VEXVEXMAR-774298 format. One record per residue (C-alpha): x, y, z; residue in one letter; residue number from 0. Coordinates in nm, 2 decimals. Layout:
N
VONU     c1     c2     c3 type seq
VONU      X      Y      Z    A NUM
...
***
This chain:
90
VONU     c1     c2     c3 type seq
VONU   2.65   2.09   1.04    M   0
VONU   2.39   2.15   1.32    K   1
VONU   2.02   2.07   1.28    D   2
VONU   1.94   2.44   1.32    E   3
VONU   2.18   2.54   1.04    E   4
VONU   2.03   2.29   0.81    A   5
VONU   1.68   2.40   0.90    A   6
VONU   1.77   2.76   0.80    L   7
VONU   1.91   2.65   0.47    I   8
VONU   1.60   2.44   0.40    C   9
VONU   1.37   2.73   0.48    K  10
VONU   1.57   2.96   0.26    A  11
VONU   1.58   2.73  -0.05    I  12
VONU   1.22   2.64   0.01    G  13
VONU   1.14   2.95  -0.19    D  14
VONU   1.14   2.86  -0.56    L  15
VONU   1.33   3.17  -0.67    N  16
VONU   1.61   3.11  -0.42    R  17
VONU   1.64   2.75  -0.50    L  18
VONU   1.68   2.84  -0.87    Q  19
VONU   1.93   3.10  -0.78    I  20
VONU   2.14   2.85  -0.59    V  21
VONU   2.11   2.61  -0.89    Q  22
VONU   2.24   2.88  -1.11    L  23
VONU   2.52   2.96  -0.88    L  24
VONU   2.63   2.60  -0.89    T  25
VONU   2.76   2.69  -1.24    Q  26
VONU   2.98   2.96  -1.10    G  27
VONU   2.98   3.33  -1.00    E  28
VONU   2.71   3.55  -1.14    R  29
VONU   2.68   3.92  -1.14    C  30
VONU   2.34   4.04  -1.00    A  31
VONU   2.26   4.18  -1.35    C  32
VONU   2.30   3.83  -1.50    D  33
VONU   2.07   3.68  -1.23    I  34
VONU   1.81   3.96  -1.30    L  35
VONU   1.81   3.87  -1.66    E  36
VONU   1.72   3.50  -1.59    R  37
VONU   1.43   3.57  -1.35    F  38
VONU   1.11   3.78  -1.37    S  39
VONU   1.19   3.98  -1.05    I  40
VONU   1.28   4.33  -0.97    T  41
VONU   1.61   4.44  -0.84    Q  42
VONU   1.48   4.50  -0.49    P  43
VONU   1.33   4.15  -0.49    T  44
VONU   1.66   4.00  -0.60    L  45
VONU   1.83   4.19  -0.32    S  46
VONU   1.59   4.05  -0.07    H  47
VONU   1.65   3.69  -0.19    H  48
VONU   2.03   3.74  -0.19    M  49
VONU   2.02   3.89   0.16    K  50
VONU   1.85   3.58   0.29    I  51
VONU   2.10   3.35   0.11    L  52
VONU   2.40   3.55   0.23    C  53
VONU   2.26   3.56   0.59    A  54
VONU   2.27   3.18   0.61    I  55
VONU   2.63   3.19   0.45    N  56
VONU   2.52   2.97   0.16    L  57
VONU   2.60   3.25  -0.08    V  58
VONU   2.89   3.50  -0.08    Q  59
VONU   2.87   3.86  -0.22    A  60
VONU   3.16   4.05  -0.38    R  61
VONU   3.12   4.42  -0.49    K  62
VONU   3.27   4.53  -0.81    E  63
VONU   3.18   4.88  -0.92    G  64
VONU   2.81   4.93  -0.89    K  65
VONU   2.73   4.56  -0.92    W  66
VONU   2.74   4.27  -0.68    C  67
VONU   2.87   3.93  -0.78    H  68
VONU   2.75   3.63  -0.60    Y  69
VONU   2.89   3.29  -0.56    S  70
VONU   2.80   2.98  -0.37    L  71
VONU   2.99   2.91  -0.05    N  72
VONU   3.11   2.58  -0.16    C  73
VONU   3.22   2.47   0.19    E  74
VONU   2.88   2.54   0.34    K  75
VONU   2.71   2.38   0.04    F  76
VONU   2.92   2.06   0.09    K  77
VONU   2.84   2.06   0.46    E  78
VONU   2.46   2.07   0.38    F  79
VONU   2.50   1.81   0.12    K  80
VONU   2.67   1.58   0.37    E  81
VONU   2.40   1.65   0.62    Y  82
VONU   2.13   1.56   0.38    I  83
VONU   2.32   1.26   0.27    G  84
VONU   2.30   1.12   0.62    K  85
VONU   1.93   1.12   0.61    L  86
VONU   1.83   0.76   0.49    V  87
VONU   1.51   0.57   0.47    C  88
VONU   1.51   0.22   0.63    C  89
***
């Protein structure tokens, strides 16, 4: 993973709602309606957060009927974890 990519992910998950959405998605795919129930945000606000997470390829979206289902891009998440894991304190 390039430094620029990691910086974009850090910036995106620097928002508390987006960080909590990512934490939720580590448990598996979620419908937008399920995410909305867990957070005190509006549907347009959720769409904004998901657009940011999808733009950096950390989250994937799948349309089913009128709802979007979101899941973590496990490959990108693993790359980010490996990148962070290489940062050590001497």
